[in-house]
Every structure is written in structure tokens, then in C-alpha cells.
N, C-alpha and C positions, 0 to 999 in steps of 0.2 A: 633236620625238618621232620615234624610229625607226619606220619603216613597213615592212610586209611584204605581199606579194601571194601568196596560196596559189592555185595552179592545180590544180583537183581534178576527177577523172574522174566523168562521169555514167554510165559503164559498169561501175563497181565499183572504188572506192578501198579500199585496205587500212586498216582502222581505225587501228591503232597508228601506222602511218607518217604518217598525217595528224594525228591528234588529239594524239599525244605532242609533236610539234614545235609544234603550235597552242597547246597548254596551256603549254608551257615558254616560248614568246614572250609569251603573255599574262601569265605570272607576272613576266617581265622588263620589262613595261610597253610592249611593242611594239604598235603599232596595226596590226591585221591586217585585210586585206580578202580576201574569197574570190571567185574567178572560175571559171566553168565554160565549156565550149565554147558552149552555147547560152544560158546564163543561167539554166537550170533547176537546181534543187538537185542536188548530187552524190549519188551512190548508193553506200552502203557495201556492200562484198562480205560477203555473209551468213556466209561461212566466217570472217571476221575478227571476228565478234561471237559465235561459238559458244564458250560457256564451256569446253566440253570440249577445244577446240582452242587457245584463247588464255588460258584462265583467267578466273575470275569477275570479278577486279578490272579487268582490261583491258576485258573485255566490257562491264561496267557503265559504265566511264568513256567508252568510245566511243559507246555507245548514248545516254548523257546528252547528249554534245555533238551527235551526229547528229540527235537528235530535238528539242533545245531551243535550239541556238545560232542566233541570228538571222542571223549572217553565212552560215552554211551553208544556211539556209532562203531566203535572198535574195541569191544571188551575182550578180556582174556578168558579162555576156558577155565572153569574153576579147578579142573584136574591138574592145571599147570602152575597154580599159585599156592603159596604157603602162608599160613597165618603168622608165622614167626618173622616174616619179612615186613609185617606192618605192626603199627602201634595199636590199631583197632580194626575190627572187622564189623561191618554194618549189614544188617539184613532188613531191607525195606519190605513193607508188607504188601498186601493185595491178595485177593482170592487166588490168583494165578500161582502163588507159592505152594498151594496145596497139591499142584500137579507137577511141580518140578523141584524147586529149592528144598522143600521140607523133607522129602524122602530120598534126596540125592546123597549118596555116601560121601562124596567129596565135600559137599556143603556141610554135612554134619561133622566132618572131621575138622573143617575149618573153624566151626563154632567151638568144638571141644578143645581144640588147640588154642584158640583165642582166650578161652576162659581159664585154661590150666595154668598153673604157675603164678608168678607174681608180676609178670611184665605186660600182659595183654588185657584187653577189655573188649567186650562185644556189646553192640546195641542190636536188639531184635524188636521189630515193630509189627503190631497188629496181627494179621494172619500168619506172618512169618514166625511168630512165637510158637506155632504149631510144630516147628522143627524140634522143639524141646521134647515132644512126645516120642521122638525117634532117635535121640541122640544120647549116647552113652560116654562115660569117661573111660580112662585107661583101666580102671578096675572092673569095668563091665556094668557099673551102676548107671541108672539114668542121671544125666547131668543136672536135671532140674529137681531131683529128689530132695525135698527139704528146703528148697529155695523159695523165696517170696517173688512172685511174678505177677504181671498184668498182661493183658492182651485182649484180642477181640472176643467179646463175650457172646455166648449163645443167644442171649436175649436180643442182640442186635441182628442176628441172622434172620429174625422174623421180618417178613416183608421183602427179603432178598431171595431166600430159597423157598420153594413151595413144600408141600407136605411130603414129597418124595425126594427132597434135598436137591432139586433141580434148580440151577441158576437161570436168570433171565435169558442167557444165550443157549440154554438147553443142556449145558454140561452138568453132570451130577457131582456135587461136592462130596469128596470121599470121606470126610470126617469133619467134626467140629473142633476148632482150635481149643476151646476151653476143656472139653471132655478129654482129649488126648493128653493135654498137660497135667490135668488133675490125676489121671490114671497112672501117669509117670511119676507122681509124687510131688508135684509142684503145689505150693501154697498159694492158691489163686485168689486175687482180689483185684477186680477191674475197676473198683471205686466208681460205681455207676452214678453216685451223687456228686462227683466232681467233674469240672469242665474238662480237665486233662488228667491223665494218669500215667506217671513214670515211676518205675520201681527199680531201686538198685539193691542188688544182693551180691556182695563181693565184686568180682569182675564181670557180672552179668547185669546189663541194663535192659529193661523191657519197657515198651510203651504200648498203650491201648489202641490207638487209632489215629486218623488224620489230624484231629484237633490236638493231639499230644505231640505232634512232630516237632514243633518248635521248642517245646520244653525238653523233649528228648535229646535234641541236638545240643542245646545249652548244657544239659546234664552231662552229655558225653564229653563235651569240651572241658567241663569241670573235672571229670574223672581223668582226663588226659593232662590235667594241670595247666590248661591253656586259659588265661585270663581274657575276658571280653569286656567291652565297654558296658557300663550299667545302662 
């Protein structure tokens, strides 16, 4: 059976970016394990379950998973899992990843190990793409250096953070995803003229944001060699 590890934020994951890939992999028969930095349940960003923001259908689906899924309720600590035990490692997005996942050494190692060699593949979504600004390969080079990637663009932060980079809840966003990935050598293109943006470069799959979640999940299944109904 194909296996997947979802590395999810305790500081605010974006609902659709986690649950859409999770549900898609469930439907394809993939065995999914959830991990968080401390082993405590991940926390959904309240904005991502606001029906007026995301629509009633997405809100209800995300809340159903968030409140009832045993994997989300009882995650593994990321320090206790190994990428080699899974066929893919998935990093859902959300601003919360900037405060825990992206700079966590165990999360970075999971990503590097998933992309290394010929066996694994990683999917990194939206703000979680910021982890590429902090992740090195075994030779000490940035993992993203020279790779084509997409992710949450600076332009979309307008209207979310203020002039001092403060979030609506008062937290200061420590960095911008696009800036850090470019500084690490990533070939950035968020394809702002496209409804969805998913980029594949070797064993690394990146996705721009919520509206790219479905396409990202389907692309991941293709990379895993799993056929789905047309």
C-alpha cells in the first residue's frame, strides 16, 4: 500500500490545503499518517473555515475532518518519524507554518530526505513552500537552488499583513515566502495569471495556494503512479 506522511502546523494550517489533499489520497487508497512539531493536534486557521471566505462546502468539509479525523486528533511528533518509511511527505500550507514547520530542523530533514534519491516525492503547498528557504541537502547546498517552484506570492500578502508585517491576529509574519525561496536559489514563478499553479521539478512538487490544492493532490497521485478516474 502507498503511504504518505502529512506534516501539519500547530500554529494555523489552511484548511483546504490540508484536507483536500488528505481526502484525495484517502479516496485513492493511500495510507496517511499525520505528524506535527510536538505531537499535539494541528490547529486550523479560523479564516480558512469561515464560510463567507471559503464557501460553505469547503468550510463544512474542513471542519468535519478537523473535528473528527483520528489521524489529526492523534498525530505523531515529527522528531519520531522518518521520510524513508513513507512514499511521500506532504507539507500543507497556512501562515502558521512560518512559526513552526518551516524552521523546524526535523521538518526540514523530512523534506530533504523525501526529495533525496530516487524513491521519495514531496508535496509542499502555499506558505509551507517557505521551508525551502531554510532546507539544505546533504552537501550543504540549498535544496531549492536551481529548482523551479511555485508558492504563496508576496503580492497576495497585500491586504493580509499591514505595513509592519502584522497579521490580523497581531502576530508578526517573520518573513515572506517568495523572498526566502528566491534568496535560496529557487526559480520562482507563481503563475499569477493562472487559476491554479502546480510545479514539478524532480521529486519536488510545489503548489501556490488553496485554489491549487485539488490539482496538487492529483499531480501527487500521478507522481506516485496511482491512476485515478478521469
